[in-house]
C-alpha positions as CSV (number, residue, x, y, z in Angstrom):
1,M,33.0,-24.0,-89.2
2,G,31.5,-25.9,-92.1
3,D,32.9,-29.2,-90.8
4,L,31.0,-28.9,-87.5
5,E,28.1,-31.2,-86.7
6,I,25.7,-30.5,-83.8
7,R,23.7,-33.6,-82.8
8,A,22.1,-35.4,-79.9
9,A,24.6,-36.8,-77.4
10,E,24.9,-40.6,-77.3
11,A,26.3,-43.0,-74.7
12,D,29.6,-43.3,-76.6
13,D,30.1,-39.5,-76.3
14,L,30.0,-39.6,-72.5
15,P,33.7,-40.0,-71.8
16,A,34.4,-36.8,-73.9
17,V,31.4,-34.9,-72.4
18,V,32.2,-35.7,-68.8
19,G,35.9,-34.9,-69.5
20,M,34.9,-31.5,-70.6
21,L,32.6,-31.0,-67.6
22,A,35.5,-31.9,-65.3
23,D,38.1,-29.7,-67.2
24,D,38.0,-26.6,-64.9
25,P,38.4,-26.0,-61.2
26,L,34.6,-26.1,-60.5
27,G,34.0,-29.3,-62.6
28,A,37.1,-31.0,-61.2
29,A,35.6,-30.8,-57.7
30,R,32.1,-32.1,-58.7
31,E,32.5,-34.5,-61.7
32,S,33.7,-38.1,-61.8
33,P,35.1,-39.0,-65.2
34,D,36.1,-42.4,-63.9
35,D,32.5,-43.5,-63.1
36,L,30.3,-43.0,-66.1
37,A,27.3,-45.0,-64.7
38,P,25.5,-42.0,-63.2
39,Y,26.0,-40.0,-66.4
40,L,24.6,-42.8,-68.5
41,S,21.6,-43.1,-66.3
42,A,21.1,-39.3,-66.6
43,L,21.5,-39.3,-70.3
44,E,18.9,-42.0,-70.6
45,R,16.4,-40.0,-68.6
46,L,17.2,-36.8,-70.5
47,S,16.9,-38.5,-73.9
48,A,13.4,-39.8,-73.0
49,D,12.2,-36.3,-72.3
50,P,11.2,-34.3,-75.4
51,N,11.9,-31.0,-73.6
52,Q,15.5,-31.9,-72.9
53,H,18.2,-31.7,-75.6
54,V,21.7,-32.8,-74.6
55,V,23.9,-32.1,-77.7
56,V,27.4,-32.3,-78.8
57,A,29.5,-30.5,-81.3
58,V,31.6,-32.8,-83.4
59,R,34.5,-31.9,-85.7
60,E,36.4,-34.6,-87.6
61,S,34.7,-37.4,-85.6
62,R,35.8,-35.8,-82.3
63,V,33.4,-34.3,-79.6
64,V,34.6,-30.8,-79.1
65,G,31.6,-29.2,-77.3
66,T,28.5,-30.0,-75.3
67,L,25.5,-28.2,-73.9
68,Q,22.0,-29.0,-72.6
69,L,19.0,-27.1,-73.8
70,T,15.8,-27.4,-71.8
71,I,12.4,-26.1,-73.1
72,I,10.1,-24.9,-70.4
73,P,6.4,-24.0,-71.1
74,G,5.2,-21.4,-68.6
75,L,2.4,-19.0,-67.6
76,S,4.4,-15.9,-67.0
77,R,5.1,-13.5,-69.8
78,R,1.7,-14.2,-71.3
79,G,2.2,-17.9,-71.4
80,A,5.6,-17.8,-73.0
81,T,7.8,-20.8,-73.5
82,R,11.4,-20.3,-72.5
83,S,14.6,-22.2,-72.9
84,V,17.5,-22.7,-70.5
85,I,21.0,-23.3,-71.7
86,E,23.1,-25.3,-69.2
87,G,26.4,-27.2,-69.0
88,V,28.1,-25.4,-71.9
89,R,31.6,-26.7,-72.4
90,I,34.1,-26.3,-75.2
91,H,37.1,-28.5,-75.4
92,A,40.3,-26.6,-74.3
93,D,42.0,-26.7,-77.7
94,E,38.9,-25.3,-79.4
95,R,38.4,-22.3,-77.2
96,G,38.8,-19.0,-79.1
97,S,38.0,-20.7,-82.4
98,G,34.4,-19.3,-82.6
99,L,32.9,-22.7,-81.7
100,G,31.3,-21.3,-78.5
101,S,29.6,-18.6,-80.4
102,R,28.4,-21.0,-83.1
103,F,27.1,-23.4,-80.5
104,I,25.1,-20.7,-78.6
105,E,23.7,-19.5,-81.9
106,W,22.5,-23.0,-82.6
107,A,20.8,-23.1,-79.1
108,I,19.1,-19.8,-79.7
109,E,17.9,-20.9,-83.2
110,E,16.7,-24.2,-81.8
111,S,14.9,-22.3,-79.0
112,R,13.1,-20.2,-81.7
113,R,12.2,-23.3,-83.6
114,Q,10.7,-24.8,-80.4
115,G,8.5,-21.6,-80.0
116,C,10.5,-20.0,-77.2
117,R,10.2,-16.3,-76.5
118,L,13.1,-16.1,-74.0
119,V,16.5,-17.8,-73.7
120,Q,18.1,-17.8,-70.3
121,L,21.2,-19.3,-68.7
122,T,23.1,-19.2,-65.5
123,S,26.9,-19.0,-65.1
124,D,28.8,-19.5,-61.9
125,S,29.8,-16.1,-60.4
126,S,33.5,-17.0,-60.7
127,R,33.3,-17.5,-64.5
128,T,34.0,-13.9,-65.4
129,D,35.4,-14.8,-68.9
130,A,32.1,-16.7,-69.6
131,H,30.1,-13.7,-68.5
132,R,31.9,-11.4,-71.0
133,F,31.3,-14.1,-73.7
134,Y,27.6,-14.2,-73.0
135,E,27.3,-10.5,-72.9
136,R,29.0,-10.2,-76.3
137,L,26.3,-12.6,-77.6
138,G,23.5,-10.2,-76.4
139,F,22.7,-11.8,-73.0
140,T,22.2,-9.4,-70.1
141,A,22.9,-10.1,-66.5
142,S,19.3,-9.3,-65.4
143,H,18.7,-11.5,-62.4
144,V,20.4,-12.8,-59.3
145,G,20.3,-16.6,-59.1
146,F,20.1,-18.8,-56.0
147,K,20.7,-22.5,-55.5
148,L,20.0,-24.9,-52.7
149,E,21.7,-28.3,-52.7
150,I,19.5,-31.0,-51.3
């Protein structure tokens, strides 16, 4: 893993990032790799917000993973700051290599560095392999999540 670089995502990374977001049954139905304009606009907004960290994992000049880390100051838990990990994707030919674990460990360490006392994430209920992965890393399935598309 010594040859792995984790850095902020850039516009030139978007084809690889969106490709990974679309590379499963859920993503294939909701992502549009052929139209990068909305992703570029979103990346610009995210990059301007100091509490948003869209990052990529790069090995040998190739984007092999992505995730978004959001820092959220709060009042609950005695004014604790928390982080939310979203959009975790590992390139298909890197799965099982340990990259996912290394990437989540980076997100946890960055959360500590940012003063967070809690790291949380959601995972679609159909992603049972991902659930086992997160549990192996110490996460607990402690809540039921709800979404409302508007």
